[in-house]
N, C-alpha and C positions, 0 to 999 in steps of 0.2 A: 544104502540108498539115500539116507538123509545127508550123508557127506557129499554124495554125487549131486544131489539137488542143490545144496548150498554152494557148490562149485560150478553149477551149470549156468548157461545163458538163459535169459528170460524167455526165449523161444524154444527151449528144450521140452517140447510137448510130451515126448515119450517118457522122459524121466519124471516129469511132474505128474502125469497120469498114473504111472507105475507106483510112485511114492504114495499117492492118494489111496490107491487100491490095496497096497501092501502094508504100509506103515501106519497110516491113519486108522485103519480098521483093526489094528492090533490092540486098540484100547478095549476091544471086546474079549480079549484073551482071558481064559480062566486062571492062568498063572499070574498071580499078583505082581510079581517082579517084572514080567514082560509087559503087562498092561500099564504099570506105573512108568516104565521107561518110555513107552509109546506116548504117554501123556506129556512127558518131558520133551520129547522130540517135536510133538505138535505145537507145544507152547513156544519152543525156540524157533520153529520154522514158520508158523502162521501168526501167532498172537503177539509175541514180543516184537517182531519187526514192525507191525503196524502201530503198536503202542509207542515205540521209539520214534517212528516217522521216517522221512526220506533219508535221514542220515544212516539208517541201517541198510547195508547192501542187499539184504534179503527182502526189503520192503516191496519192491515191484513184483517179485516172484510170489510173495505171500498173497498179494491182492489177486494175482492171476489164478493161483490155486483156489482161493476162496470163491472167485468168480465162477470157475469151472464146477466147483461143488454146488454153488447156488443154482446153476443151470440145470442140475438134476434134482433139485430140492422138491419140485412139485410133480415129479414123475411117479408112476406107480410101478412097484416091483423092486428089483435089486439095485436100481440106480439110486435109491434113497439111502443105501448103506453108508456112504460117506457122510451124508447129512446127519444121520443118527449118531455116527461115530463122533462127529464134531460136537454135537449136543452133549454126548456122554463125557467128552474131554472137558468141556466147560464145566459140567457138573462136578467132575472130579477135582478140577482146579479150584473151584469155589469151596469145596470141602477142605482143601488145603489152606486156602487163604481167601476169605470172603471179600477182602478189599479190592480184588481184581475186578469185581463187578462194577464198582464206581468208575474205575479207570476206563474200562471198556465202554460203559454206557455213555460217558461223556464224549469219548472219542468217536464212537459210532454215530451218535446224534449229530455231531458236527460234520462228519463225513457225509452223512445222508443229506444234510442241509446244503453243504457245499456242492455236491454233485447234482443238485436240483436247482441251484441258485435261490434257495429259500431265504438266505440271509442278506440278500441285496437290500440296500437302503431304499431303492426304488423298485417297485414290482416290475420285473421284466416281462415284456409281452411274449406270447407264445411264438409269434412270427420271428421275433429277434432271436429267440432261443433255437428255433428250428430253421435256420437259414441254410442248412445243408450239412454235408459231411465235415465241413471245416468248423462247425460250431463246437464250442468247448464241451457242451453237454453230450455230444455224440462222439467225442474222440475216444479211442480205444482204452486209454488209461482211466479216463473218468468212468466209462461203463464198467470196467473191472472193479473199481473201487465202489461204485454204486451198488452193484449186485452183491459184492462181497460183504459190504457193510450191512445191507438189509438182511442178508442171510445170517450173519452173526447176531444181529439184533433180534431176529426171530428165535434163534437158539437161546439167547438170554431170556427171552420172553417165556420159554418153557420152564425156567427156574421158578417162575411164579406159580406153576402148576405142580411141579414135582420136586424141583431142586431145593426149594426153601425148607422143606421138611427135613432134609438130610444135611443141612448146613446151618450156619449161624446167621445167615443174612436175613434181613427184612427187606423184601423187594420194594415195598411201599415207601420205606424210609429212603432207600437208595434212589428211587425214582424222583422223590421230592427234592432230595439233596442235589441231584443233577438237573433239576428244573425241567424235567420232561413232562410236557402237558399234552392234552388232547389236540391243541392247536397245531403242534408240530406234526403229529400223525395225520390229521385231516388235511392239512395244507399239502403234505407230501402226496397223499392219495389224489387230491384235486389236480396237482401238477402232473402226476403220472397219467391221469385220465386225459388231460388236455394235450400232453405230448403224444400220447398214443393215438389220439383222434386227429391230430393235425396233419394236413396234407404235406407240410414242410418237413416232417420228420423222415429221415432217411429210412428206407425199407429195411436195411440191414440192422438198424437199431431197434426195430419193433420187438423181436423176440426177447431181447435183453430188457427192454422197458416193461413188457408184460410180465416177465418173470419177477422183476423187482416189485412190481405193483401187487403181485400175488403175495409176496412176502409182507408187504405193507398191510394188506388185509388180514393176514395171519396174525400180525402183531396187534392189530386192533382188537381181535378176538381174545388174544392171550393176555394182553396188558390192560384190557378194558376195566378190570376190577381194581387196578392200582394206579392208573394214570389219572391224575386230577384234571378236572375241566377248568380251563383258564377263564376266569370270570371277567 
């Protein structure tokens, strides 16, 4: 299935969903060898491509799969299985090599900023951001990256509650080293609120925006103890 996914087109929905349901969830397997191999597959399929960037042929598919996982992250019931599997995968990867946290945190913070235009030198108005379906903020690729990034960031936030005890990382030190502060999170939440409330936001983009904004709120609660306030 992993080989099929790596060789599939970006619109191969059946293969992508089957891989998520069948391979990603194998990280729960009681057989250590099977679980460890699943972690390897998830890293090679989802995390390594986004760390490498657009030069990796799997980059677009990785963001698509992460987006789909994100859209189930706030559901109640079995839909959360993939989300929990993703969090467990990250936990196991950190136990192998804690340095991955810094790489992911820096990347995800930048993607979250880029997909909300938070790094613009001049503050963009909501009207200019919400000019319709042609707006960069609402194109399909940006929405996939935005949801996928916030979903992964939320999973990393869980390391501050349970993962840090079983690994050598110090989340507070990592957060400071990556210069993640409260301003970034609160600015993102404000932007989510403004975009969701704007009449110029395409209706098709509202579920995606609301889903990402929920992840943003979750991150506020998870990382509130370790994110410094920008003075």
